[in-house]
C-alpha positions in Angstrom: 111.1 -36.9 177.8 111.1 -34.6 174.9 110.0 -37.3 172.6 106.7 -38.0 174.7 105.8 -34.2 174.8 106.1 -33.8 171.1 104.1 -36.9 170.7 101.7 -35.6 173.1 101.2 -32.4 170.8 101.0 -34.2 167.8 98.1 -36.1 169.4 96.4 -32.8 170.4 96.8 -31.4 167.2 95.4 -34.7 165.6 92.4 -34.6 168.1 91.8 -30.9 166.9 91.9 -31.8 163.7 89.3 -34.4 163.9 87.0 -32.6 166.1 87.4 -29.8 163.3 86.7 -32.4 160.8 83.5 -33.7 162.5 82.1 -30.3 163.5 82.3 -29.1 159.7 80.6 -32.4 158.4 77.9 -31.9 161.3 77.7 -28.4 159.9 77.1 -29.8 156.4 74.8 -32.2 157.4 72.6 -29.6 159.2 72.7 -27.1 156.3 72.8 -28.8 153.0 69.3 -27.2 151.7 70.5 -23.9 152.9 73.9 -24.3 151.1 72.5 -26.0 148.0 70.0 -23.0 147.8 72.5 -20.5 147.9 74.8 -21.9 145.3 71.7 -22.6 143.0 70.8 -19.0 143.6 74.4 -17.8 142.7 74.0 -20.1 139.8 70.8 -18.4 138.9 72.3 -15.2 139.1 75.0 -15.8 136.9 72.7 -17.0 134.2 70.5 -14.6 134.4 73.3 -12.0 133.8 75.0 -13.7 131.1 71.1 -13.8 129.3 70.8 -10.3 129.9 74.2 -9.6 128.3 73.5 -11.7 125.3 69.8 -11.5 124.8 69.1 -7.9 125.7 72.0 -5.9 126.0 74.0 -6.8 123.2 71.2 -6.3 120.8 70.5 -3.1 122.4 74.3 -2.0 122.0 74.2 -2.7 118.3 70.7 -0.6 117.9 72.4 2.3 119.7 75.4 1.9 117.4 73.1 2.1 114.4 71.6 5.4 115.7 74.8 6.9 116.7 76.6 7.2 113.1 74.6 10.1 111.9 75.2 12.2 115.1 79.0 11.1 114.7 79.1 12.9 111.3 77.4 15.7 112.4 80.4 16.0 114.9 82.7 15.3 112.8 81.6 18.5 110.7 81.6 20.6 113.6 77.7 20.7 113.8 77.4 20.1 117.5 73.9 21.3 118.2 72.9 19.0 115.6 74.8 16.4 116.7 73.3 16.9 120.3 69.7 16.6 119.3 68.6 16.3 116.0 71.5 15.0 113.7 69.0 14.3 110.4 67.4 11.2 108.8 65.4 10.3 111.5 68.3 9.3 113.6 68.7 10.2 117.4 71.3 12.6 118.5 73.8 11.7 121.4 71.5 13.2 124.4 68.4 10.5 123.4 71.0 7.9 122.9 71.9 8.2 126.6 68.4 8.4 127.9 67.0 5.5 125.5 70.1 3.0 125.5 71.2 3.3 129.4 74.0 1.0 130.1 75.2 0.5 126.7 79.1 1.5 125.8 77.1 3.3 123.1 75.3 5.7 125.6 78.4 5.8 127.9 80.5 7.0 124.6 77.6 9.6 124.2 78.6 11.2 127.3 81.8 12.1 126.0 80.6 13.3 122.7 78.1 15.2 124.5 80.8 17.0 126.8 82.8 18.0 123.8 80.0 19.3 122.0 78.9 21.7 125.0 82.7 22.4 125.3 82.7 23.9 121.9 79.1 25.4 122.1 80.7 27.6 125.3 78.1 25.4 128.2 81.2 24.5 130.1 79.4 23.4 133.2 77.1 21.3 131.2 80.5 20.0 129.6 81.7 18.8 133.1 78.8 17.0 134.0 78.8 14.8 131.2 82.6 14.3 130.8 82.8 13.2 134.6 79.9 11.0 133.8 81.8 9.2 130.9 83.5 6.1 132.3 87.0 5.8 129.7 88.6 2.7 128.8 92.0 1.8 127.5 94.7 4.3 127.2 93.5 7.0 125.2 90.2 7.8 126.7 91.1 8.4 130.0 93.5 11.0 128.5 91.0 12.6 126.4 88.7 12.9 129.1 91.0 14.4 131.5 92.3 17.0 128.9 88.9 17.9 127.8 87.8 18.6 131.8 90.9 20.7 132.2 89.8 22.9 128.9 86.2 22.8 130.6 87.5 24.1 134.3 90.0 26.7 132.6 87.1 28.5 130.8 85.1 28.5 134.2 88.1 30.1 135.8 88.5 27.0 138.0 92.4 27.1 137.5 93.3 24.7 140.2 91.0 22.0 138.9 92.2 22.7 135.3 95.9 22.4 136.6 94.9 19.1 138.0 93.2 17.5 134.9 95.7 18.9 132.6 98.6 17.2 134.8 96.4 13.9 134.9 96.4 14.1 131.1 100.1 14.5 131.0 100.6 11.9 133.3 101.0 9.4 130.6 103.5 8.0 127.6 101.7 8.7 124.8 103.8 10.4 122.0 101.0 12.9 120.7 99.1 13.5 124.0 101.5 13.7 126.4 103.6 16.6 124.8 100.4 18.4 124.3 99.1 18.6 127.4 102.6 19.1 129.0 102.7 22.1 126.7 99.3 23.3 127.5 99.4 23.0 131.2 103.0 25.1 130.9 101.0 27.6 129.0 98.6 27.9 132.0 101.3 28.2 134.5 102.8 30.8 132.3 99.8 32.9 132.2 99.9 32.5 135.9 103.3 34.0 136.0 105.0 30.8 137.0 107.8 31.2 134.6 109.7 28.5 136.2 107.4 25.8 136.5 106.1 26.6 132.7 109.6 26.6 131.5 110.3 23.1 133.5 107.1 21.5 131.4 108.2 23.0 127.9 111.9 21.4 128.7 110.2 18.3 129.3 108.8 18.2 125.9 111.7 19.4 124.4 113.6 16.7 125.9 111.0 13.5 125.8 108.9 14.6 122.7 111.0 16.9 120.3 109.6 15.3 117.0 105.9 15.7 118.1 103.8 18.3 116.8 104.3 19.9 120.3 107.9 19.6 120.6 108.3 21.2 117.1 108.1 24.7 118.2 108.8 24.3 121.5 112.1 26.2 121.7 110.4 29.4 121.2 108.1 29.0 124.2 111.3 28.3 126.4 112.8 31.2 125.0 109.8 33.0 126.4 110.1 32.3 129.9 113.8 32.0 130.1 115.0 34.2 132.9 
């Protein structure tokens, strides 16, 4: 009896599979044109995207990079106002690169340069705006973005946000930047009277990054908050 029941179940399963297969085949027969049209549309979209990238976006990116070098030079010389709008030689400043080369990596990077420039020029709300729009890639850029946003918010008196961004910047394992932002966050906590919190961060720098630039003089910071 058990064997016959098993065979009956197997037959029912086989019938179900055949019915599903037939239904699927019927669906394909009825909708071949629609399905084929959808596939063609996908291919066209992908092809158009690749053509856009290769024929338009790549040359535009190279043109933007060629335009950026003068603004970058002014930035490196701390001529932040010139870097933003008038780097000289007929080249575009970072603000014009953002406007004229939308969608390129150069325009995205220019947002970071603009944010840092405004930070140095004391225009902290503008700095926050451009830094927030910057889309970082890799391991270093996100740290730099978060650290700069921490600086801008600290200058605006938004200490809660400043601490949050400093923590994000320090939440990494970069030998130079991580201890720098740990120390910076510790100094902010110290200024608010949170000596225990500051000490914990300073000691983390001492333990994990003793040979870093931030770690070389960390002992005096620890002594300052030691209770």
